[in-house]
C-alpha positions as CSV (number, residue, x, y, z in Angstrom):
1,M,162.4,56.9,208.0
2,D,163.3,53.5,209.4
3,L,160.6,51.6,207.7
4,C,158.4,52.6,204.7
5,I,156.0,49.6,203.9
6,R,154.0,49.7,200.7
7,Y,151.3,47.3,200.0
8,G,149.0,47.9,197.1
9,S,147.7,51.4,197.7
10,T,148.7,51.4,201.4
11,T,151.7,53.3,202.5
12,L,153.0,53.0,206.1
13,G,155.7,55.4,207.5
14,I,157.3,54.0,210.7
15,E,160.1,55.5,212.8
16,L,162.1,53.6,215.5
17,K,163.9,55.4,218.4
18,V,165.9,54.0,221.3
19,W,165.9,55.7,224.7
20,R,169.3,55.1,226.2
21,D,171.0,56.1,229.4
22,K,172.3,59.5,229.7
23,K,170.1,60.5,226.8
24,G,166.6,62.3,226.9
25,D,163.3,61.0,225.9
26,P,163.4,60.8,222.0
27,L,159.7,61.4,221.6
28,S,159.9,65.0,220.5
29,S,162.8,64.5,218.1
30,G,161.0,61.4,216.8
31,L,157.9,63.1,216.0
32,E,159.6,66.0,214.3
33,Q,161.7,63.6,212.1
34,L,158.6,61.4,211.3
35,D,156.6,64.6,210.5
36,S,159.1,65.5,207.8
37,Y,159.1,62.1,206.4
38,L,155.4,61.8,206.1
39,A,155.2,65.3,204.5
40,R,157.4,63.9,201.6
41,L,155.3,61.0,201.2
42,G,152.0,63.0,201.3
43,L,150.6,60.9,204.4
44,N,148.8,62.2,207.2
45,F,149.5,59.5,209.8
46,G,152.4,57.4,210.8
47,W,154.0,55.1,213.7
48,L,156.6,55.8,216.1
49,F,158.1,53.2,218.2
50,V,160.3,54.2,221.3
51,F,162.2,51.3,222.9
52,D,163.4,52.1,226.4
53,R,166.8,50.6,226.9
54,R,167.7,52.6,229.9
55,E,169.5,50.4,232.6
56,K,166.9,51.6,235.3
57,A,163.8,51.5,233.0
58,P,160.6,50.2,234.4
59,P,159.6,46.6,233.6
60,I,158.1,46.2,230.3
61,E,154.7,45.6,231.9
62,E,154.8,49.2,233.4
63,R,156.3,51.1,230.4
64,L,154.2,49.4,227.5
65,S,151.9,51.9,226.3
66,T,150.1,53.1,223.1
67,Q,148.8,56.8,222.4
68,I,147.8,59.0,219.5
69,V,149.6,62.3,219.3
70,Y,149.5,65.0,216.6
71,T,152.5,66.8,215.1
72,K,152.7,70.5,214.7
73,N,151.3,70.0,211.1
74,Q,148.4,68.0,212.5
75,R,149.7,64.5,211.4
76,S,148.2,61.6,213.5
77,I,151.1,59.6,215.0
78,T,150.4,56.3,216.9
79,V,153.2,56.2,219.7
80,I,154.1,52.7,220.9
81,R,156.5,52.6,223.9
82,A,158.1,49.4,224.9
């Protein structure tokens, strides 16, 4: 996990992925990795940030998005693409 923030009784699990030229979209691998980390922490939700650094990526205004997806173990992941 790239970031694990603990504040009082709140714990946030955050994974960061970079989509680079000649590589596939890291969404599925990021979800799988984060799901495993969250299981160890006993959490049912987390955050996945995917930064598109491909040379021919659309402008940030077109690719910026937020969606909630569920892992195979039914953990809620907020995916933010930038």
